[in-house]
C-alpha positions in Angstrom: 22.7 89.8 44.5 19.0 89.3 45.0 18.6 89.0 41.2 21.2 86.2 41.0 19.2 83.8 43.2 16.2 83.6 40.9 18.6 83.1 38.0 20.3 80.3 39.7 17.0 78.7 40.6 15.9 78.9 37.0 19.1 77.3 35.7 18.8 74.6 38.4 15.3 73.8 37.3 16.4 73.7 33.7 19.3 71.4 34.6 17.0 69.2 36.7 14.6 69.0 33.8 17.4 68.2 31.4 18.8 65.6 33.8 15.3 64.0 34.2 14.9 64.0 30.4 18.4 62.4 30.0 17.6 59.7 32.6 14.2 59.1 31.0 16.0 58.8 27.6 18.6 56.4 29.0 16.0 54.2 30.6 13.2 54.5 28.0 14.3 51.4 26.2 13.4 48.1 27.8 16.2 45.8 28.7 14.6 43.0 26.7 13.0 44.2 23.5 11.3 40.9 22.5 9.7 38.5 24.9 8.0 36.3 22.3 8.3 32.6 22.8 10.6 30.9 20.4 10.8 27.5 18.8 13.1 24.8 20.2 15.7 24.2 17.5 18.4 21.5 17.2 21.2 21.4 14.7 23.8 18.8 13.8 27.5 19.0 14.7 28.0 21.0 11.5 25.1 23.4 12.4 22.6 21.9 9.9 19.0 21.9 11.1 17.8 18.6 12.4 14.4 19.6 13.7 12.3 22.3 15.4 9.4 22.4 17.9 7.0 25.2 17.2 6.8 28.1 19.7 4.0 27.9 22.3 2.1 30.7 20.5 2.0 28.7 17.3 4.6 30.7 15.5 7.6 29.3 13.6 10.0 31.8 15.4 13.5 30.6 15.7 15.8 31.9 18.5 17.7 35.1 17.6 20.7 34.3 15.4 24.2 35.8 16.0 24.5 36.8 12.3 22.6 37.0 9.1 23.7 35.8 5.6 25.5 38.5 3.5 23.1 38.1 0.6 20.1 38.7 2.7 21.8 41.6 4.5 22.6 43.3 1.2 19.0 42.7 -0.1 17.2 44.0 3.1 19.3 47.1 3.3 18.8 47.9 -0.4 15.1 47.3 -0.1 14.3 48.9 3.3 17.1 51.4 4.3 19.8 52.5 1.9 21.3 54.8 4.5 21.2 52.2 7.4 24.9 52.5 8.2 24.9 56.4 8.1 21.8 57.5 10.0 21.5 57.7 13.9 18.3 55.5 14.0 16.1 57.7 11.8 16.4 59.3 8.4 15.2 62.9 8.3 15.0 63.0 4.5 12.8 59.9 4.4 10.6 61.2 7.2 10.1 64.6 5.4 9.3 62.8 2.1 6.8 60.5 3.9 5.2 63.5 5.7 4.7 65.4 2.4 3.2 62.3 0.7 0.8 61.6 3.6 -0.3 65.3 3.9 -1.0 65.4 0.2 -3.0 62.2 0.3 -4.8 63.0 3.5 -3.9 59.5 4.8 -0.9 57.6 6.1 0.5 56.2 2.9 4.2 56.0 3.8 6.1 55.6 7.0 9.6 56.5 6.1 10.9 54.1 8.8 14.5 52.9 9.0 15.3 49.3 9.9 16.1 50.5 13.4 12.6 52.1 13.7 11.1 48.9 12.3 12.8 46.9 15.1 11.2 49.3 17.6 7.8 48.9 16.0 8.1 45.1 15.9 8.9 45.1 19.6 5.9 47.4 20.4 3.3 45.2 18.9 -0.2 46.4 18.2 0.6 50.1 18.4 -1.5 52.3 16.1 0.3 54.1 13.3 0.0 57.7 14.5 2.4 60.7 14.4 2.8 60.4 18.2 3.7 56.8 17.9 6.2 57.7 15.1 7.8 60.2 17.4 8.2 57.6 20.1 9.7 55.2 17.5 12.3 57.8 16.5 13.3 58.5 20.1 13.5 54.8 20.9 15.4 54.1 17.7 18.1 56.6 18.5 18.4 55.0 21.9 18.7 51.6 20.3 21.5 52.8 18.2 23.4 53.7 21.4 22.8 50.3 22.9 23.6 48.0 20.0 25.9 47.9 17.0 24.4 48.1 13.5 25.0 44.4 13.0 23.1 43.6 16.1 20.2 45.7 15.0 20.1 44.0 11.7 20.1 40.6 13.4 17.2 41.8 15.6 15.2 42.8 12.5 16.0 39.6 10.6 15.1 37.4 13.6 11.7 39.1 14.4 10.4 40.4 11.0 7.2 38.6 9.8 7.5 36.6 6.6 3.8 35.6 6.1 1.5 33.1 7.8 3.0 32.0 11.1 6.6 32.3 9.9 8.8 34.8 11.8 12.5 35.5 11.2 14.8 34.8 8.3 15.9 31.4 9.6 12.4 30.0 9.9 11.4 31.6 6.6 14.4 30.0 4.7 13.5 26.5 5.9 9.7 27.0 5.5 9.9 28.4 1.9 13.1 26.9 0.5 13.8 23.9 2.8 17.4 24.9 3.5 19.7 27.1 5.5 19.5 30.9 4.9 23.3 30.9 4.2 22.6 28.7 1.2 20.0 30.9 -0.5 20.6 32.4 -4.0 20.3 36.1 -4.8 16.8 35.6 -6.1 15.7 33.7 -3.0 17.3 36.2 -0.7 15.6 39.0 -2.5 12.2 37.2 -2.3 12.5 36.9 1.5 13.7 40.5 1.8 10.5 41.9 0.3 8.2 39.8 2.3 8.2 41.7 5.7 7.0 44.8 3.9 3.5 43.4 3.6 3.5 39.9 5.0 -0.2 39.5 5.3 -0.9 40.5 1.7 2.0 39.0 -0.2 3.7 35.7 0.6 4.5 32.5 -1.2 1.4 31.0 -2.7 -0.6 34.3 -2.6 -0.5 37.3 -4.9 2.3 35.9 -6.9 2.4 38.6 -9.5 2.9 41.4 -6.9 5.5 39.3 -5.1 7.4 38.7 -8.3 7.3 42.3 -9.3 8.6 43.4 -6.0 11.4 40.9 -6.1 12.4 41.8 -9.6 12.5 45.5 -8.7 14.8 44.7 -5.9 17.0 42.6 -8.2 17.2 45.6 -10.6 18.3 47.8 -7.8 21.0 45.4 -6.8 22.2 45.4 -10.4 22.2 49.2 -10.5 24.2 49.6 -7.3 26.6 46.8 -8.6 25.8 44.4 -5.8 25.3 41.7 -8.5 26.4 41.5 -12.1 24.2 41.2 -15.2 24.6 37.5 -15.5 23.5 36.9 -11.9 20.7 39.4 -12.5 19.4 37.5 -15.6 19.7 34.1 -13.9 17.9 35.4 -10.8 15.0 36.8 -12.9 14.6 33.2 -14.3 14.1 31.7 -10.9 10.6 30.9 -9.8 8.9 31.7 -6.5 8.1 29.2 -3.7 4.5 28.0 -3.8 3.8 26.6 -0.4 5.7 26.1 2.8 7.8 23.0 3.4 7.5 21.0 6.6 10.6 21.5 8.7 13.1 18.7 9.0 12.4 16.0 11.6 15.7 14.1 11.4 16.0 13.4 15.1 12.5 14.0 16.5 13.0 12.1 19.8 16.3 13.8 20.5 14.5 17.2 19.9 11.8 16.0 22.4 14.4 15.2 25.0 16.4 18.4 24.6 13.2 20.5 24.7 12.6 19.4 28.3 15.6 21.4 29.5 16.2 23.8 26.7 12.7 24.9 25.6 12.8 27.8 23.2 16.6 27.6 22.6 18.7 26.6 19.7 21.0 23.8 20.6 23.9 22.5 18.5 24.1 18.7 19.0 26.8 16.1 18.4 24.7 14.4 15.8 26.3 13.5 12.5 23.5 14.4 10.1 24.6 12.1 7.3 24.9 9.1 9.7 21.5 10.0 11.3 19.8 10.0 8.0 21.4 6.6 7.1 20.3 5.1 10.4 16.8 6.5 10.0 16.6 4.8 6.6 17.9 1.5 8.1 15.3 1.6 10.8 12.5 2.5 8.4 13.5 -0.5 6.1 13.5 -2.9 9.0 10.3 -1.5 10.5 8.5 -2.2 7.2 9.5 -5.9 7.5 9.0 -6.3 11.3 5.5 -4.7 11.3 4.3 -7.7 9.2 4.9 -9.6 12.4 3.2 -6.9 14.5 6.5 -5.6 15.8 6.3 -1.9 15.7 9.0 -0.2 17.7 12.8 0.2 17.2 15.4 2.4 18.8 19.1 2.8 17.9 21.9 4.7 19.6 25.4 5.3 18.2 28.3 6.6 20.4 31.8 7.7 19.6 34.0 5.8 22.1 36.8 8.4 22.1 34.7 11.5 22.7 31.6 9.8 24.3 29.5 11.9 21.9 26.2 10.7 20.5 26.5 10.4 16.7 23.0 9.1 16.0 19.9 9.0 18.1 16.7 7.2 16.9 14.3 7.0 19.7 11.6 5.1 17.8 10.6 3.8 14.4 8.4 5.7 12.0 5.3 4.0 13.3 1.9 5.5 14.1 0.3 7.0 17.2 -1.5 3.8 17.9 1.8 2.2 18.5 3.4 5.0 20.5 5.5 6.6 17.8 6.2 9.6 20.1 7.7 7.5 22.9 11.5 7.8 23.1 12.5 4.2 24.0 16.2 4.9 24.3 15.9 5.8 28.0 13.0 3.5 28.9 13.6 0.5 31.2 13.1 -2.9 29.4 13.9 -6.4 30.4 17.6 -7.1 29.7 17.5 -10.7 28.5 21.1 -11.9 28.1 22.6 -8.5 27.5 24.2 -8.5 31.0 26.1 -11.7 30.6 29.3 -10.0 29.3 29.4 -8.0 32.6 29.4 -11.1 34.7 32.0 -12.8 32.5 34.3 -9.7 32.8 33.7 -9.5 36.6 34.7 -13.2 37.0 37.8 -12.7 34.9 38.7 -9.5 36.9 38.2 -11.2 40.2 40.4 -14.1 39.1 37.6 -16.7 39.4 37.9 -18.1 35.9 40.1 -18.0 32.8 38.6 -17.6 29.3 38.6 -21.3 28.5 37.8 -22.6 32.0 35.2 -25.4 31.7 31.9 -24.5 33.3 29.1 -26.9 34.0 26.2 -27.1 31.5 23.9 -29.6 33.1 20.3 -29.8 34.4 20.2 -27.4 37.4 17.6 -26.3 39.9 17.9 -23.5 42.4 14.9 -23.7 44.7 12.0 -23.4 42.3 14.1 -21.9 39.6 15.2 -24.2 36.7 17.0 -22.3 33.9 17.1 -23.7 30.4 19.2 -23.1 27.4 17.7 -21.7 24.2 18.0 -25.0 22.4 16.7 -27.0 25.5 19.9 -29.1 25.4 23.0 -29.4 27.6 26.7 -29.7 26.8 27.8 -31.1 30.1 30.8 -28.8 30.2 31.7 -25.9 28.0 34.5 -23.3 28.0 33.4 -20.1 29.7 34.1 -17.9 26.6 32.0 -20.3 24.5 29.3 -20.2 27.0 29.3 -16.4 26.6 29.6 -16.4 22.8 26.8 -18.9 22.5 24.8 -17.2 25.2 24.1 -20.4 27.1 21.7 -19.7 30.0 22.5 -22.6 32.4 26.2 -21.9 32.6 25.5 -18.2 33.1 23.2 -18.9 36.1 25.7 -21.4 37.6 28.5 -18.8 37.1 26.4 -16.2 38.8 25.7 -18.5 41.8 29.4 -19.3 42.1 30.4 -15.6 41.8 27.8 -14.4 44.2 24.5 -12.6 43.5 25.2 -9.7 45.9 28.7 -9.3 44.5 27.5 -9.1 40.9 24.7 -6.7 41.9 27.3 -4.4 43.4 29.2 -4.4 40.1 26.0 -3.4 38.3 25.4 -0.5 40.7 29.0 0.6 40.0 28.1 0.6 36.3 25.4 3.2 37.1 22.6 1.2 35.6 19.9 3.4 37.0 17.0 1.0 36.4 18.6 -1.6 38.8 16.7 -0.2 41.7 16.0 -3.2 43.9 18.3 -5.3 46.1 19.9 -8.4 44.8 17.5 -10.8 46.5 14.6 -9.2 44.7 16.1 -10.3 41.3 17.6 -13.6 42.4 19.6 -15.7 39.9 17.3 -14.7 37.1 19.1 -11.3 37.2 21.5 -12.7 34.5 18.7 -13.8 32.2 16.5 -10.7 32.1 15.1 -10.6 35.6 16.2 -7.0 35.8 15.5 -4.0 33.6 17.8 -1.5 32.0 17.7 1.0 29.1 19.6 1.4 25.8 21.4 4.5 27.0 22.9 3.0 30.1 23.9 -0.2 28.4 25.6 1.6 25.5 27.3 3.9 28.0 28.7 0.8 29.8 30.0 -0.8 26.6 31.6 2.6 25.6 33.3 2.8 29.0 34.7 -0.7 28.6 36.1 0.1 25.1 37.5 3.4 26.3 39.2 1.7 29.2 41.2 -0.5 26.8 42.0 2.4 24.5 43.1 4.7 27.3 45.2 1.9 29.0 47.1 1.3 25.7 47.4 5.0 24.8 48.8 6.0 28.1 51.6 4.5 30.2 49.2 1.6 31.2 47.0 4.0 33.2 43.3 4.2 33.9 41.0 7.2 34.1 38.9 7.9 37.2 35.8 9.0 35.4 35.7 6.4 32.7 32.0 5.5 33.4 30.8 9.0 32.6 27.6 10.0 30.9 27.7 10.4 27.1 26.6 13.7 25.7 24.5 15.0 22.8 25.5 18.6 23.4 28.3 19.8 21.1 29.4 22.4 23.5 30.0 19.8 26.3 33.4 18.2 26.6 33.7 15.0 28.6 36.0 15.0 31.6 37.5 11.5 32.0 39.0 12.4 35.3 42.5 11.9 36.6 45.0 9.2 35.5 45.8 6.4 37.9 47.5 3.0 37.9 44.4 1.7 39.7 41.6 0.3 37.6 38.2 2.1 37.6 36.1 -1.1 37.8 37.4 -3.9 35.6 41.0 -4.2 34.4 41.8 -3.7 30.7 42.8 -7.4 30.2 39.5 -8.7 31.6 37.6 -6.4 29.3 39.8 -7.3 26.3 39.3 -11.0 26.9 35.6 -10.5 27.2 35.6 -8.7 23.9 37.6 -11.6 22.4 34.8 -13.9 23.3 32.1 -11.6 22.0 34.0 -11.2 18.7 33.5 -14.9 18.2 29.7 -14.8 18.5 28.5 -16.5 15.4 24.9 -17.4 15.9 22.6 -18.6 18.7 21.7 -22.2 19.1 18.9 -23.4 16.8 19.4 -20.7 14.2 20.6 -22.4 11.0 20.0 -19.5 8.7 22.3 -16.9 10.1 23.5 -14.6 7.4 24.3 -11.3 9.0 27.6 -11.8 10.7 30.5 -10.6 8.6 33.9 -12.2 9.7 35.8 -9.3 8.1 34.4 -6.9 10.7 36.1 -6.7 14.0 33.1 -6.3 16.2 32.4 -7.5 19.8 28.7 -7.9 20.0 26.0 -9.5 22.1 22.3 -10.1 21.7 19.6 -10.5 24.2 16.0 -11.7 24.3 13.6 -11.1 27.2 11.2 -13.7 28.6 8.0 -14.0 26.5 9.8 -12.5 23.4 9.0 -8.9 24.5 12.4 -7.3 24.0 15.2 -8.0 21.4 18.6 -6.4 22.0 21.8 -6.2 20.1 24.8 -4.1 21.3 28.2 -4.1 19.5 31.4 -2.2 19.9 34.6 -1.6 18.0 37.6 0.4 19.1 35.8 3.6 17.9 32.1 3.1 18.0 29.3 1.6 20.1 26.0 0.7 18.4 23.0 -0.3 20.5 19.6 -1.6 19.1 16.4 -2.4 20.8 13.4 -3.9 19.0 10.0 -4.8 20.4 6.6 -3.2 21.2 6.4 -0.2 23.4 3.3 -1.6 25.1 5.3 -4.8 26.1 3.4 -7.2 23.8 5.5 -10.2 23.0 5.7 -11.7 19.5 7.0 -15.0 18.1 10.4 -14.5 16.4 11.1 -11.4 18.5 14.6 -12.5 19.4 17.8 -10.5 19.5 19.6 -12.3 16.7 16.7 -12.3 14.3 15.2 -8.8 14.9 17.9 -6.6 16.4 21.3 -8.0 15.1 20.5 -7.3 11.4 19.9 -3.7 12.3 23.1 -3.6 14.3 25.2 -4.8 11.4 23.5 -2.5 8.9 24.4 0.5 11.1 28.0 -0.7 11.5 28.2 -0.9 7.7 27.4 2.8 7.6 30.3 3.5 10.0 34.0 3.6 9.1 35.8 0.3 9.7 37.9 0.1 12.9 41.0 -1.8 13.8 40.7 -4.3 16.6 41.7 -3.4 20.2 45.3 -3.6 21.0 46.2 -6.3 23.6 46.9 -4.7 27.0 50.1 -6.7 27.7 50.9 -4.9 30.9 47.7 -6.4 32.5 48.5 -9.9 31.1 50.9 -12.7 31.6 51.6 -15.7 29.4 51.1 -19.0 31.3 50.6 -22.7 30.5 46.9 -23.6 30.1 45.4 -27.1 30.1 44.1 -27.5 26.5 41.1 -29.7 27.5 39.9 -28.0 30.7 41.0 -24.4 30.2 42.4 -24.2 33.7 46.0 -23.4 34.7 47.9 -26.5 33.7 48.6 -28.9 36.6 51.5 -31.4 36.6 49.0 -34.0 35.3 47.9 -32.1 32.2 49.5 -33.8 29.2 48.3 -31.3 26.6 49.1 -27.7 27.3 49.4 -24.4 25.5 50.7 -21.0 26.2 48.1 -18.2 26.6 48.1 -14.6 27.7 45.7 -14.3 30.6 44.7 -11.5 32.9 47.0 -11.0 35.9 44.2 -11.8 38.3 43.9 -15.2 36.5 47.1 -16.3 38.2 45.0 -16.9 41.3 42.8 -19.5 39.6 43.2 -23.1 40.8 45.0 -25.6 38.6 43.1 -28.1 36.5 40.9 -30.4 38.7 39.9 -32.7 35.8 43.2 -34.5 35.1 44.4 -37.2 37.4 46.9 -40.1 37.3 45.5 -43.6 36.8 47.2 -47.0 36.7 46.5 -49.2 33.7 47.5 -52.7 32.7 49.9 -53.4 29.9 47.1 -53.3 27.3 45.8 -50.0 28.6 42.3 -51.6 28.8 41.7 -51.8 32.6 42.6 -49.9 35.7 44.8 -52.0 38.0 46.7 -51.7 41.2 49.4 -53.8 43.0 46.8 -56.3 44.3 46.2 -57.6 40.8 49.2 -56.5 38.7 53.0 -56.5 39.0 54.3 -53.0 39.6 56.6 -53.3 36.6 53.6 -54.0 34.4 51.6 -51.0 35.5 51.3 -48.1 33.1 50.7 -44.7 34.8 48.8 -42.2 32.7 47.2 -38.8 33.1 43.5 -39.0 32.3 40.9 -36.3 31.6 37.7 -37.2 33.5 34.6 -35.2 34.4 32.1 -35.7 37.2 29.3 -38.2 36.1 26.6 -35.7 35.3 28.9 -33.4 33.3 30.3 -36.5 31.6 26.9 -37.9 30.7 26.1 -34.8 28.5 29.7 -33.9 27.5 30.5 -37.2 25.8 27.3 -36.8 23.6 28.8 -33.7 22.1 32.5 -34.8 22.3 32.9 -38.2 20.6 36.6 -38.3 21.4 36.0 -38.1 25.2 37.0 -41.3 26.9 35.5 -42.4 30.1 37.7 -43.9 32.8 38.4 -47.6 32.2 36.9 -50.0 34.7 39.1 -51.8 37.3 40.0 -55.3 36.3 37.7 -57.8 38.1 40.6 -59.4 40.1 41.7 -56.1 41.6 41.0 -55.4 45.3 40.4 -52.2 47.3 39.3 -50.0 44.5 35.7 -48.8 44.6 36.1 -45.3 43.3 32.8 -44.8 41.5 30.3 -42.0 41.5 26.8 -41.4 40.3 24.4 -38.5 40.2 20.7 -37.9 39.5 20.0 -36.4 36.1 16.2 -36.2 36.8 14.4 -35.4 39.0 16.1 -32.5 40.7 16.2 -32.5 44.5 13.2 -31.1 46.5 11.3 -30.5 43.3 7.6 -30.5 42.7 6.7 -32.8 39.7 3.5 -32.6 37.8 2.9 -35.9 36.0 2.3 -35.5 32.3 -1.1 -36.3 30.7 -1.9 -37.4 27.2 -4.9 -36.2 25.2 -7.2 -38.7 26.9 -6.3 -37.2 30.3 -4.4 -40.5 31.1 -1.5 -39.9 33.4 1.8 -40.9 31.8 4.8 -42.5 33.5 7.6 -40.5 35.1 11.0 -41.3 33.8 13.9 -41.2 36.3 17.5 -40.8 35.1 20.9 -41.3 36.7 24.4 -40.9 35.4 27.1 -43.4 36.6 30.8 -43.1 36.2 30.9 -46.8 35.1 28.4 -47.0 32.4 28.0 -50.9 32.5 27.3 -51.0 36.2 24.0 -52.4 37.5 21.8 -50.0 39.5 19.0 -51.0 41.9 16.1 -48.6 42.3 13.8 -48.0 45.3 10.9 -45.7 46.0 9.9 -45.3 49.7 12.1 -48.4 50.5 10.2 -50.5 47.9 12.3 -52.1 45.2 11.0 -51.1 41.7 13.7 -52.5 39.4 17.3 -52.4 38.1 19.1 -51.0 35.1 22.4 -51.7 33.3 24.1 -49.5 30.8 21.3 -47.0 30.2 20.1 -45.9 33.6 16.5 -44.8 32.9 13.4 -46.2 34.6 9.7 -45.3 34.3 7.4 -45.3 37.3 3.8 -44.1 38.2 4.1 -42.8 41.7 1.1 -41.7 43.9 0.4 -38.1 44.6 2.5 -36.9 47.6 6.1 -36.9 49.0 8.5 -39.7 48.1 12.0 -40.8 48.7 14.0 -42.1 45.7 17.0 -44.3 46.5 19.5 -45.8 43.9 22.2 -48.3 44.9 24.9 -49.6 42.5 26.5 -53.0 42.6 29.4 -51.6 44.5 27.2 -50.4 47.4 27.2 -46.7 46.6 23.9 -45.0 47.3 22.2 -41.7 46.3 18.9 -40.3 47.4 16.4 -37.7 46.3 13.3 -36.3 47.8 10.5 -35.3 45.4 6.9 -34.2 45.6 4.4 -35.5 43.1 1.5 -33.2 42.4 -1.6 -33.1 40.2 
């Protein structure tokens, strides 16, 4: 009994030791074998390399792959470890052979390591090659075999083996030495890469070519002997040459790589980029850059979105310029002055609110809002223009007047709902210039908004006339990410489908801006809704277009904000826009969202809902909210004599001889400019001289604007020129009497212009017509 206790103790100690050894064995292998930094890699939607950013230790080391190509796998096993799938992590026969050879030579000539052991050695960098270290490798290798499958171990080896220079791993080596994916390598190329890790510092492409060729050919002969390849493949492989020097890795989307690396550094990311399209857009940008740089315009960015999936198909953050012109700056997400690019949003908002119909006449006349006096691109006025033509022609004055009518705060609220992140100030900070470039936005947000508009129409027509709650979501360039458009609802998200559709109908009619007589880029066969924009000082040129399937956005300018003559949207950005659309498949036009529309009678001349006085009407489908718009205010009944020459009433004409007609007439200032562009416009006839009680005349100042500060013009001799005053009168042949500060200065008939040389200071202008009507204007004359 006493003898049993020591025996038990001895067994317990042995078990304890065995248990400790087992625990040590289990935990001897680190959880993470490799902690080396890896390159940031992006691939296309078909997993083709688009670009890579070198690891922070200066090595081209791609992230570990999930699998390795079959040809390379066959080659590496044949070259390094014939019994890879049979041994437990080490090969006793190879170790014995290596030991004999080393003992006979008195030096370490051969390692006898399996691929599993080599993985361990690669993970334990810098360890000396000793027998003790070899023993550690064997122990760790067997442990590794318990942890991972054979395929995983092969992947670890292929991902971390050195391939010469600063190239690590099969994926990086394939691109550096053959400029293509490892899966696309030939047998000869795979064999070449398989022999490189054996002595990467001594033999690699461009160095010791004879030794490298001999090693490759010996491996090919082995593949022939074990029937991995046939004799024809063997002979063709022998004829293949060796790579001479490393290729530069692709930089197909460098700015997207830059963006992705901020949040995915050291990872491999599959993007939504269509490689073929990306290369086409790169070429388009490069071609236009070579032309634009002659005018010292150096930067271009282009974004292409898929409307249905909201995926980014092409991402060009900048042109192929140089460092002096900020080639590395990604302009797609940088705030820039919007120019006229926000006008469609205002138009859609006014349609959606029921403030206008597409052809509603809006005023295009000289206008001043405090100290702000907007001007059209051509410096002219139309008097009155249909709202959709004001948009398609990008007229500035009607846009500002429409914004004032709609409400600055109200429109600012819509822009915030669009999630334009660069609209950071309150409405009063921007003022009415908001619609003409007073605010900033970026290409990403603008394209996102157009894509949401297009998708709204598509979803409305594809469902039972329903909207999606998350229509204005962020696009994505991550292939793994799926956009959630939210829940279906009969309630609109922001704008109803009809208002967006009618906005696009106007944008489809964009032909050219005013003053450009050499427009050659617009193709009528393409169904594209598009808009250009030019910022103040010719600093930013925009063009954004959409079809049912795609949105293309283009920005052109200088990253440092320098303006250049000719840097306008239609000349600089639009040609790029249409070249990109040419590279995309053609799309059908949007379906009309009938459930959000109703057919009503429209006054042909004014574009308003037809009143009882409108003599020329047509049926049009308008947005449902358009039913709230007021009827035509510009048609009224007038009474004419038998010859239809004069207006009359019962004081001067028998009731039976009076012809009552509907007449289209505009306010005097609108009429003054409108009839210059519309020769068939007829002013109201005058009343016959013998008629009593009719004194319905109006007049308005054309110039100067009220409460304005006027700087008198000077000629080259510093002589002050005269100031020309202008008035529009509803009866053109009337006589007007002019006064300044109660002093009579003259009269006009027919053409109501008068020149004066007022003193510096404040003045009161008064004009009285022959009927006793009076208008006044306060002005300040300054030096």
